[in-house]
C-alpha positions as CSV (number, residue, x, y, z in Angstrom):
1,X,2.6,-6.5,25.6
2,X,3.4,-7.5,21.9
3,X,2.5,-11.3,20.9
4,X,4.0,-13.4,17.8
5,X,1.8,-15.5,16.2
6,X,3.1,-18.0,13.7
7,X,2.4,-20.4,11.2
8,X,-0.9,-18.4,10.5
9,X,-2.9,-19.5,7.3
10,X,-1.7,-17.0,4.2
11,X,-5.1,-15.7,3.9
12,X,-5.8,-15.0,7.4
13,X,-7.2,-11.1,8.0
14,X,-6.4,-8.5,10.7
15,X,-10.2,-9.0,11.8
16,X,-9.5,-12.8,12.0
17,X,-6.8,-12.5,14.3
18,X,-8.0,-10.1,16.3
19,X,-11.1,-12.1,17.0
20,X,-8.9,-14.9,18.3
21,X,-7.9,-12.5,21.0
22,X,-10.6,-10.6,21.8
23,X,-11.9,-13.2,24.2
24,X,-8.8,-12.6,26.5
25,X,-8.9,-8.9,26.7
26,X,-8.2,-6.1,25.0
27,X,-6.6,-6.2,21.4
28,X,-4.8,-2.6,20.7
29,X,-3.2,-3.6,17.5
30,X,-2.9,-6.2,14.8
31,X,0.1,-6.4,12.3
32,X,0.2,-9.0,9.5
33,X,3.8,-9.4,7.8
34,X,3.8,-9.1,4.4
35,X,6.5,-9.4,1.6
36,X,7.5,-6.0,0.2
37,X,7.7,-7.0,-3.5
38,X,4.4,-9.1,-3.4
39,X,2.1,-7.6,-0.5
40,X,1.3,-11.3,0.3
41,X,1.4,-12.6,3.9
42,X,4.6,-13.9,5.1
43,X,2.6,-16.5,7.9
44,X,3.0,-14.4,11.2
45,X,2.1,-11.5,12.7
46,X,2.4,-9.4,15.9
47,X,-0.9,-8.8,18.2
48,X,-0.9,-5.8,21.0
49,X,-2.8,-6.1,24.2
50,X,-2.7,-3.5,26.4
51,X,-3.0,-6.1,29.7
52,X,0.2,-7.9,30.2
53,X,-2.1,-10.5,32.3
54,X,-4.3,-10.9,29.2
55,X,-1.8,-11.4,26.9
56,X,-0.1,-14.4,28.9
57,X,-3.4,-15.8,29.0
58,X,-3.9,-15.8,25.6
59,X,-0.9,-16.9,24.6
60,X,-1.2,-19.9,27.1
61,X,-4.8,-20.5,25.6
62,X,-3.7,-20.4,21.8
63,X,-0.3,-21.7,21.8
64,X,-0.3,-25.0,19.5
65,X,-4.0,-24.7,18.4
66,X,-5.5,-25.7,15.3
67,X,-6.5,-22.5,13.1
68,X,-7.6,-22.9,9.4
69,X,-5.8,-25.9,9.2
70,X,-2.6,-24.6,10.8
71,X,-1.0,-25.6,14.5
72,X,0.0,-21.9,15.2
73,X,2.7,-20.9,17.6
74,X,1.9,-18.0,20.3
75,X,4.4,-16.1,22.1
76,X,6.0,-13.2,23.7
77,X,7.6,-10.9,21.1
78,X,10.6,-9.3,22.1
79,X,11.4,-5.7,21.1
80,X,14.4,-5.6,18.6
81,X,17.7,-4.2,20.3
82,X,19.6,-1.7,18.2
83,X,22.4,-4.5,17.4
84,X,19.5,-6.3,15.9
85,X,17.9,-3.4,13.9
86,X,21.4,-2.7,12.0
87,X,21.5,-6.6,10.6
C-alpha cells in the first residue's frame, strides 16, 4: 500500500522517514519528492508498505503528529489515473 506523507521538514532523510514507519510493519520503499531544478525536498514523500493492515495502522497512528517541529499529514496515496498523468 502506498502512503502519502506531507508537511515533512525539508531536511528529513529517507532513513528518518523509514524509521517513523518501521514500528508499524515492513517498509518496502520511501521516496522523497524533490524539485527537478534544485534537487531540494518539496516537503512531501511516499512510503510503500507491503501489508495493507500495517499501513492503515501507521496512517492512523502518525497522521497529524509532530515530527521535527511540523505536524505531518499521513494518508493513503491514490494512484494517478491516465487522465491525471496527462495534466
